[in-house]
N, C-alpha and C positions, 0 to 999 in steps of 0.2 A: 736239279735232279729230277729224273723221270720216274714215274709211278705208272705201273702196268694196271689197266682197267680191262676188265673181262665183261663183254656184252653180248649175251645171246650167241655164243660161240666165237665172237671176234675177240682178239687179243690186241690191245692198242697201248701204246705208250702216251702218257699225259704229262705235260710239264706244269705242275700245280702252281709254281711261283710266277713264271714269266708267260705262260700260255694264255691263250684267248679264253674269256669267260671261265676263270678259275681252272683253266688247263683242259677242259673238255666240255663238249656240248651236249650235256645230259638230256636236254629238251628234245633232242632229235632222236633219242634211243629207239622209240618205237617205230620211227620212219625209216630206220636203217635195216630193217628186217629183210628177209629174203622176199625176192619177187621173181615171179615167173618170167617176167621180161629179161631179167638177167641172164637166166639159163639159156634163152634163145638168142642172145645177142652176140654178134660178131665184133661189134665195136661199141664202147660206152665212153661217153664224155663226161667227166665229173669236173665242174667248174667251181672255182673257190675252194679247192679240195681241203686245205688246211692239213688235218691228220691223214687224209685219204681214206676215211672210214667208209664213205658211200662207195667209193671205187673199189676198195679191198672186199666189202661184202659182195659187190657185183661179181668181182673175179672168183670168189670162194663159191658162189652160187653157180658159176658156169660160164660167165662171159670170157670170150676168147682173148680180148684185148682191151685195156682200159687206159685212157688218156687222162692224167691228173694234172690239172692246170691251176697254178696260183701265182700271184705277183710276188710272193716273198720266198726266197730260196730256203730260209729256214723251215717253212711249211713243207716244201717238197722234200728236204732232208728228212723230216719227220714222217712223211708219207712212205718213203723208201723204207725206212726202219720199221715201220709198221707192216708193210707188205712182207718183209723179210721175217718178222716175228710170227706171221701167219703161215709161213712156209711156201710163199708165193714166189716163183722166179722172176727174175728182172725182166725177161723177154715178154712177159705178159703185160707190161706196163711201159707207157711213154709218159715222161715228165716234162712239162713245158712251164718255164717261168715266162709270164706274160700277163698284161693286162687282159682281162677276160673279154672286154668288149672288142679290143683290137684282134685278139686271137679269133674269135668268132667271125669277125669280118675277112680275116685271111682265110678262114676255112670256107667261107661263102665264095670268096673270089677264086679259090682253087677247085671249087666243087666237091669238097670233102663232105662226107655225110656219116651218119651214126644211127645205131638202132635205138640207144637210150641216151638221153642227156639230162643231167642233173644240175640245177642252177640253185645254189645255197649261198647267195651273197651276204655280206654284211649289211647292216641296216643302212638303207638309203636315205631315211628321214628319222632323225632323232627327235625333232619337234614338229608340231603341227605346221610351223611356218615353212619348213622344208619339204611338205608334202607334194606340192606340185612338181617341183624338180625330181623328186622320188618317183612319181608317177611316170615321168618321161623315161627315167632310167629303167624301170621294170618293163615298160612298154617295149623299149628298144632291145633289151637283152633277151625278152621272150620271142620278139619278132625274129631276131637273128637265129635263136634256137629252132624256131618253128620251120625256118628255111633249110636247116641242116638235117633235120630228122627224115629218115627214110620212111617210106609209106608203112603204116602199122607201127611205126616206132612209138616209144613212150617218152614224154617229158615229165619229169619230176621237178617242179619249181616251187620256190619258198620265198616268202617275206618275213623278215623278223623286225619290221619296223612297227612300233606300237601305234604310230599315227595312221597306219594303213589298215582300214577295216577288211575283214574277209569279203564282204560284198564288193568293195572297190576292187580288190586284188583280182577277184573272179572276172570283173568286167574288164580290167586292164589285159589280162591274159587272153581273154575272149577276143578283144579287139586286135591284139597282136597276132593271134592266130588267123583271124579273118584277113588281115592286111598281108599276111603271108600266102593268102589264097589256099588256105588248108581247111580241112574239117576236123573237129576234134570232138571226142567224148570224155567226159570227166568220169574216171573210175572211182576215184576217192578223194574226199577233202580231208586234209591232214592238220594236225595241230601239235602242241607241244605235249610232252608225256604227262601221265597222270601225277607225278610228283611236282608238276607245275601247275597247280590248281587255278581256277579262274574265280574271281570274286564278282558277283553281281553288281558291287557298288564301285568297281574299278575296271571299266571296259578297256582301259590301255594294258591291263595285264594279259589280255588275249593278243599278245604280240606276234605270235607265230602261226603264219597260214601258209598250208602247202596244198598243191594241187597234184594229182597223178592223172595225166591225160594220155589218151592214145590218138594219134594223128593219122588221118588218111589222106 
């Protein structure tokens, strides 16, 4: 059964039994707020879209067209339902079922570009032992995204891996941007919502790190 969630003007269906993380990612609530970059965007790419919330927010704020990408057909079906729930027409969206890494490479090869790219992947590192592999994954996906952004474009990129420190994530994204031969400014460092408080004695609880960057 689906339950309707209302979040800062968004209306979204959540599957509280079978959905990811109890059905809805409440920790990203404050990061899904309106952004000026959405209003100015012709093309927005939302990777690992799940419920489509980031992309729907972009469309509601004024983005002309949003591409929602996920490997799961069930996620894309949910994103479609959520767009309809918010009164958004089908032609405002493109839905792509694909591995995100492969999709970004296809976009690179076809010289497709975007004004805003959102990277909100599942955790790449569950344990410390998986951190090295996760670092390569984060570097690769941010490098691909940096190559697809138009000049002046915005990258919203996240890590929800508890083993990944904010400092390390900033370094990885910075290395990726430089390897793409781009310059970037960090507008904001993002994290989990206040109802996910941090303990001084449990640094792993600071599991969500995000960056909002503008690339030139």
